[in-house]
C-alpha positions as CSV (number, residue, x, y, z in Angstrom):
1,M,101.1,92.6,124.2
2,Q,98.3,95.2,124.0
3,K,100.4,97.5,121.8
4,A,101.1,94.6,119.4
5,L,97.4,93.7,119.2
6,L,96.6,97.4,118.5
7,L,99.2,97.6,115.8
8,L,97.9,94.4,114.2
9,S,94.3,95.7,114.2
10,F,95.4,99.0,112.5
11,S,97.5,97.1,110.0
12,I,94.6,94.7,109.0
13,V,92.3,97.7,108.5
14,F,94.8,99.7,106.5
15,F,96.1,97.0,104.2
16,S,92.6,95.4,103.6
17,A,91.2,98.8,102.6
18,K,94.2,99.6,100.4
19,A,94.2,96.2,98.7
20,Q,90.5,96.5,97.8
21,Y,90.8,100.1,96.6
22,T,93.7,99.3,94.3
23,R,91.8,96.2,92.8
24,G,89.0,98.6,91.9
25,E,86.4,97.2,94.3
26,V,85.7,100.6,95.7
27,S,83.8,103.2,93.6
28,N,84.7,106.8,94.1
29,D,81.6,108.5,92.7
30,S,81.6,111.3,95.3
31,S,83.7,112.5,98.2
32,I,82.5,109.5,100.2
33,I,83.9,106.1,99.1
34,N,81.1,103.5,99.2
35,S,80.0,100.7,97.0
36,A,77.5,99.4,99.7
37,K,78.0,95.7,99.3
38,A,79.2,94.3,102.6
39,F,76.8,96.8,104.4
40,Q,73.6,97.7,102.6
41,K,70.3,99.3,103.6
42,K,68.1,96.8,105.6
43,D,70.9,94.5,106.5
44,F,70.7,93.1,110.0
45,L,74.1,92.1,111.6
46,L,74.6,90.0,114.8
47,T,78.0,90.1,116.3
48,V,79.7,88.2,119.2
49,G,83.2,88.8,120.4
50,L,85.7,89.1,123.2
51,G,87.4,92.2,124.5
52,Y,90.9,92.3,125.8
53,P,91.6,94.2,129.0
54,G,92.6,97.8,128.9
55,A,93.3,99.9,131.9
56,N,91.6,97.6,134.4
57,S,94.0,94.8,135.3
58,N,91.2,93.1,137.4
59,T,89.4,92.0,134.2
60,K,90.4,89.0,132.3
61,L,88.1,89.1,129.2
62,V,84.9,90.9,128.3
63,F,82.1,89.2,126.4
64,Y,80.4,91.3,123.7
65,T,77.2,90.8,121.7
66,K,75.8,93.4,119.3
67,A,73.0,93.9,116.9
68,E,73.0,96.5,114.1
69,Y,70.3,97.4,111.6
70,A,71.3,99.3,108.4
71,M,68.9,102.3,108.2
72,H,70.8,103.6,105.2
73,K,73.8,102.4,103.1
74,L,76.0,104.7,105.2
75,F,74.4,104.5,108.7
76,G,73.3,101.8,111.1
77,V,71.7,101.7,114.5
78,G,71.8,99.0,117.1
79,V,72.3,97.7,120.6
80,N,75.5,96.6,122.4
81,Y,75.6,94.3,125.4
82,A,78.8,93.6,127.3
83,Y,79.6,91.5,130.4
84,E,82.7,91.5,132.5
85,S,83.5,90.1,135.9
86,L,86.0,92.0,138.1
87,Y,87.9,90.2,140.8
88,F,88.9,92.0,143.9
89,P,91.0,90.1,146.5
90,Y,89.0,91.4,149.5
91,G,85.7,92.1,147.8
92,G,84.9,89.1,145.7
93,I,83.7,89.1,142.2
94,V,81.8,92.1,140.9
95,G,79.6,91.6,137.7
96,V,79.2,94.5,135.3
97,N,76.5,94.4,132.6
98,T,76.6,97.2,130.0
99,L,73.8,98.0,127.6
100,L,74.3,100.8,125.0
101,L,72.2,102.2,122.1
102,R,74.7,102.8,119.3
103,G,75.1,104.4,115.9
104,N,77.7,103.5,113.2
105,I,78.7,105.5,110.1
106,H,80.1,103.3,107.3
107,P,82.3,105.5,105.1
108,L,84.2,102.7,103.3
109,T,82.4,99.5,102.2
110,T,83.3,97.0,99.5
111,K,82.1,93.5,98.6
112,K,84.2,92.0,101.5
113,F,85.2,94.9,103.7
114,D,83.3,97.3,105.9
115,L,85.0,100.1,107.8
116,Y,82.9,101.9,110.4
117,I,83.1,104.5,113.1
118,G,80.6,104.5,115.9
119,G,79.5,105.6,119.3
120,G,77.0,104.6,121.9
121,I,75.4,105.7,125.1
122,G,73.7,103.7,127.8
123,F,74.4,102.3,131.3
124,H,76.4,99.9,133.4
125,L,74.5,97.7,135.9
126,I,77.1,96.8,138.6
127,K,76.2,93.8,140.7
128,Y,78.2,93.5,143.9
129,P,78.7,90.1,145.7
130,T,75.8,89.0,148.0
131,L,78.0,89.2,151.0
132,S,79.0,92.8,150.3
133,N,77.2,95.6,152.1
134,K,77.1,97.6,148.9
135,Q,74.0,97.8,146.8
136,N,73.8,97.3,143.1
137,A,74.5,100.4,141.1
138,L,73.3,101.9,137.8
139,V,75.9,104.2,136.2
140,G,76.0,106.0,132.8
141,A,78.2,104.6,130.0
142,F,79.4,105.5,126.6
143,D,81.8,104.2,123.9
144,C,83.4,105.5,120.8
145,T,85.2,103.1,118.4
146,I,86.5,102.5,114.9
147,G,86.1,99.0,113.5
148,A,86.3,96.9,110.5
149,R,84.6,93.7,109.2
150,Y,86.1,91.4,106.7
151,F,83.6,89.0,105.1
152,L,85.0,85.4,104.8
153,A,81.7,84.4,103.1
154,K,78.5,86.1,102.0
155,R,77.1,86.3,105.5
156,I,80.1,85.6,107.9
157,A,82.7,88.1,108.8
158,L,85.6,88.7,111.2
159,Y,85.4,92.0,113.1
160,S,87.8,94.0,115.1
161,E,87.3,97.3,117.0
162,I,89.6,99.7,118.8
163,G,88.7,102.7,120.8
164,L,87.2,104.0,124.0
165,A,84.9,101.2,125.2
166,K,84.9,98.6,128.0
167,T,88.1,97.3,126.4
168,I,90.5,99.1,124.1
169,I,90.5,96.1,121.6
170,Q,87.8,93.7,120.8
171,S,87.3,91.1,118.0
172,G,85.0,88.3,117.0
173,L,82.5,87.1,114.4
174,T,79.6,88.8,112.7
175,Y,76.6,87.1,110.9
176,K,74.6,89.1,108.4
177,F,70.9,88.2,108.0
């Protein structure tokens, strides 16, 4: 199932970019392809989504919320928050909150499509059950993903990301202010 979702995500990214490039929606005025329409300087994007479990079979879904501000037509900075609850048969439910500072590079942007590559660094706050003798823990965290947004309307987009993060695949909705 995960391989099928991964293949579907890659296919959507590849065919959307190819279709928009062949229709002439992408300008090639330099070595970097960018027409800066779906992602422009000073845009603010708010994203919510779900991640599908990767290596950890104790996780069902991961909830993501993200904010990104376009510092430049090719670069944005933001914050990612993720929450997951892990179930252990003899240890109860462990809650993991993750907060990352993140940067994204946007090498391919058209009127409706935005391809980005990004990474973040931050921490996991692990909350153990109250009956556990373990204390809460703060652990370093990072992610590195490639993602795409497809705008259904001027301000609303579907997004999908794959890579090294809390989950291998995540997708959801983005709203652009």
